[in-house]
Every structure is written in C-alpha cells, then in structure tokens.
C-alpha positions in Angstrom: 0.0 0.0 0.0 1.6 3.3 -1.1 1.2 6.0 1.6 3.2 8.9 0.3 5.7 10.0 -2.3 7.5 13.3 -2.3 10.6 15.3 -3.5 12.1 18.6 -2.5 11.9 18.3 1.3 14.3 17.8 4.2 11.5 16.8 6.6 8.2 15.1 6.1 5.4 13.3 8.1 3.5 10.4 6.8 0.4 8.9 8.5 -0.9 5.3 8.1 -4.5 4.5 9.1 -4.7 0.9 7.8 -3.1 -2.1 9.7 0.4 -2.7 8.5 3.3 -5.0 9.8 6.2 -2.9 8.4 6.9 0.6 7.0 8.8 0.5 3.8 10.8 3.5 2.6 12.3 3.8 -0.9 14.7 6.4 -2.2 16.2 7.1 -5.6 19.8 7.1 -4.3 22.0 6.0 -1.5 21.0 6.4 2.1 22.7 9.4 3.7 21.9 9.5 7.3 18.1 10.0 7.1 16.3 9.7 10.4 12.8 8.6 11.5 10.6 8.6 14.5 7.5 6.5 14.7 4.5 6.8 17.0 0.9 5.4 17.3 -1.3 8.5 17.8 -4.8 8.3 19.4 -6.6 11.0 17.4 -9.3 11.4 20.1 -7.1 12.1 23.1 -3.8 13.1 21.3 -1.7 10.6 23.4 1.2 8.7 21.8 2.3 5.2 22.0 6.0 5.4 21.1 7.3 2.8 18.7 10.7 4.5 18.5 12.3 7.7 19.1 14.3 9.5 16.4 16.9 7.0 15.0 19.0 6.7 11.8 16.9 4.7 9.3 19.7 2.4 8.2 20.3 1.3 11.8 16.6 0.2 12.1 16.7 -1.4 8.7 19.6 -3.6 9.8 17.9 -4.7 12.9 15.0 -6.0 10.8 17.3 -7.6 8.3 19.0 -10.0 10.8 17.7 -13.6 10.6 15.9 -13.2 7.3 15.6 -10.3 4.8 18.0 -7.5 3.8 17.9 -3.8 3.0 19.3 -2.1 -0.2 21.6 0.9 -0.3 22.0 1.8 -3.9 22.9 4.8 -6.0 19.9 3.8 -8.2 17.2 2.7 -5.7 17.4 2.1 -2.0 14.9 0.5 0.2 14.5 -0.7 3.8 11.7 -1.7 6.1 10.9 -1.0 9.8 8.8 -3.6 11.7 6.0 -2.0 13.7 3.7 -4.8 14.4 4.5 -7.6 16.8 4.1 -10.8 14.8 1.5 -9.3 12.5 -0.1 -6.1 11.3 -0.6 -3.5 14.1 -4.2 -2.5 14.7 -4.9 1.0 13.3 -7.9 3.1 12.3 -8.8 6.7 11.4 -8.7 7.5 15.1 -5.6 5.5 15.9 -2.9 5.8 13.4 0.9 5.6 12.8 2.8 8.9 12.4 6.1 8.5 10.7 8.2 11.7 11.2 11.2 11.8 8.8 14.1 14.2 8.9 17.7 14.8 7.5 16.3 14.0 4.1 18.0 15.1 0.9 15.8 17.6 -0.9 17.1 16.6 -4.3 15.9 13.0 -3.9 12.5 11.3 -4.1 11.2 9.3 -1.2 8.2 7.0 -1.2 6.6 5.4 1.9 4.6 2.2 1.8 2.8 0.2 4.5 3.2 -3.5 4.1 0.0 -5.4 4.9 0.7 -8.9 6.1 -0.2 -11.3 8.8 -3.0 -11.2 11.3 -4.1 -7.9 12.9 -2.5 -7.6 16.3 -2.5 -5.1 19.3 1.2 -5.3 20.1 3.3 -2.4 18.9 7.0 -2.9 18.4 9.2 -0.7 20.6 12.8 0.4 20.1 14.8 1.8 23.1 18.1 3.4 22.3 20.5 3.6 25.2 23.6 5.9 25.1 26.9 5.3 27.1 28.7 8.6 27.3 32.1 9.1 25.8 33.8 9.3 29.2 32.3 6.0 30.3 33.8 2.6 29.6 31.3 0.2 31.3 27.6 0.2 31.9 25.1 -2.4 33.1 21.5 -2.7 31.9 18.6 -4.7 33.2 16.6 -6.3 30.3 13.1 -6.9 31.8 10.4 -7.1 29.0 13.0 -6.8 26.2 13.6 -9.6 23.7 16.6 -8.4 21.7 19.6 -6.0 21.9 21.3 -4.4 18.9 24.9 -3.8 19.6 27.2 -1.6 17.4 30.4 -3.5 16.7 32.4 -0.4 16.4 33.5 0.9 19.8 32.6 -2.3 21.6 35.2 -4.2 23.7 33.0 -6.9 25.1 29.5 -7.7 26.3 28.7 -9.9 29.3 25.2 -11.4 29.5 23.8 -12.9 32.7 20.9 -15.5 32.4 18.1 -15.8 34.7 19.7 -18.9 36.1 23.0 -17.1 36.8 25.0 -18.4 33.9 27.4 -15.8 32.4 28.4 -15.5 28.8 31.0 -13.0 27.4 31.5 -12.1 23.8 34.1 -9.9 22.0 33.3 -8.2 18.7 35.2 -11.0 16.9 32.9 -13.7 18.5 29.8 -11.6 17.8 30.7 -11.4 14.2 31.1 -15.2 14.0 27.7 -15.6 15.7 26.0 -13.3 13.2 27.6 -15.2 10.3 26.1 -18.4 11.8 22.7 -17.1 12.3 22.1 -14.7 9.4 22.1 -14.7 5.7 22.8 -11.6 3.7 21.7 -8.4 5.7 22.4 -5.6 3.2 23.5 -4.9 -0.4 25.4 -1.6 -1.0 26.0 -0.2 -4.5 28.1 2.9 -5.0 29.2 4.0 -8.5 28.4 0.6 -9.9 30.5 -1.3 -7.3 28.3 -3.8 -5.3 29.2 -5.0 -1.8 27.2 -7.6 -0.1 27.2 -7.9 3.8 26.8 -11.4 5.1 25.7 -11.9 8.7 26.1 -8.3 9.8 26.9 -4.8 8.6 27.2 -2.6 11.7 25.3 -4.5 14.4 25.2 -7.7 16.3 21.6 -8.6 17.3 21.3 -10.8 20.3 18.2 -12.7 21.8 18.0 -11.6 25.5 14.6 -13.2 26.4 16.2 -15.3 29.2 18.8 -12.6 30.1 18.3 -10.6 33.2 21.4 -8.3 32.8 23.9 -7.2 30.2 27.2 -5.5 30.9 28.7 -3.4 28.1 32.4 -2.6 28.0 33.4 0.0 25.4 36.4 2.0 24.3 36.8 5.4 25.9 36.5 8.7 23.9 33.3 8.2 21.9 29.7 7.7 22.8 28.1 4.3 22.2 24.4 3.7 21.5 22.8 0.3 21.8 19.2 -0.4 21.0 16.9 -2.6 23.2 13.9 -4.1 21.3 10.6 -5.3 22.6 9.4 -7.5 19.7 6.8 -9.9 21.1 3.4 -9.8 22.9 
C-alpha cells in the first residue's frame, strides 16, 4: 500500500491508518543519514504510543534484516523496512494511526513510503529503546526486563557480558559476535556505489542478540566516543 511520495523536502510526516506490519521507505539514491521517529497516535485524546524515538533509518533497517531479509543501499534505488507490528499487522484506524516523522532528508531526492499489509491484525506495537553510554564511560550495566533483543554496534565495543536468569554468564568480544552473526544470518544488506556492489553477510554494523532469558547485560566499550545500543521489545 503506497502511503506517500515526495521530492524537495528535508522533513516530512506520513500517516498510516490501515493495519500494517512494516513501514517500507524507498529512495532514488544511496541512504545518507536519514532519520525517522514512529508513534501510534490516538486521534481522540492526542496521546502517543511510542514505537521508536528518532533513529537513523539504516540502523533500524539492519535490525529488521537480521535472521531473514535484507535492505538495499544503492545509488539507483534504495529501500528498507521497519517492523512496527509484533508478529502481524498493528491494529490501526482513522482514530488510531501511525505517524512517521522523517528528517535529515535530501531535498534533491525522491522518497516513497509504503505500508506492508501482512499477517493477522495484532495489538502489540514494536518498541525500540536506544541507550547511550557517554564518551567518558567505559562500562555500563542494563537490566533487560520485558525486552527480547539487543542491537549492539560492533564499532567501539570491547565486550558484552550477559547474565541469564539462572545465573549463567556468557561473554562475547566483537570477533565472536561477528562469528555468531555469520552463523545465524544470511545476507543483511547490499550496497552499490558508482556501480560497485558490496554484499554484507551476517552483519553490517550491528550484532543482534536474543535476550529473552537474560536478566542483565554489561557493556564494556572504548573510551573517547559515545556508544548507542538499542533494546527491542518485539513480542506480545
């Protein structure tokens, strides 16, 4: 279902009133740091259910591409999707709709927004929770109650320790995380620049880990730069 197409804008808001499982964004050129925020709005009360705060589109595209699927970053036509419904199409209506707020767009490019209609209609809204570790910090601990996955940037990470509910501890370095992603995923992205195509197998920038039975994660990062992980609530 096509929702909106436009050219000549650096910011734009699209609204979807019909149940969809994913938001698909297409651009006639490479991705260039575009950002997006997604909320479900109650038109009667004005209240918002937050799906995700403002994030770089390609980061969210990669989260959805782990396991199965991929996103395209091409100088001809790029496209990527954002999951919004938990295991189906999120329930929407004229009075309860998705609002997709896009920014940092290239005014010379054309963008098209689609809503993918698939699966049963569900109440559960996906939620993405970015967490930032400041540049002067090197270690931080997070509880993971009600979260199913964590997306960890490989750059800047020294190690991650995960504590299971039963007390078992597991520690992974970036090298080990890359190996895990290569075991679990197929191709996650294809990038084409000036006719040169690069395929990314297993991962591009992130490791995505299942944390359903994890009670705590401890991140150790390099000093001197901020680090942003994303916790994901993906199931009812």
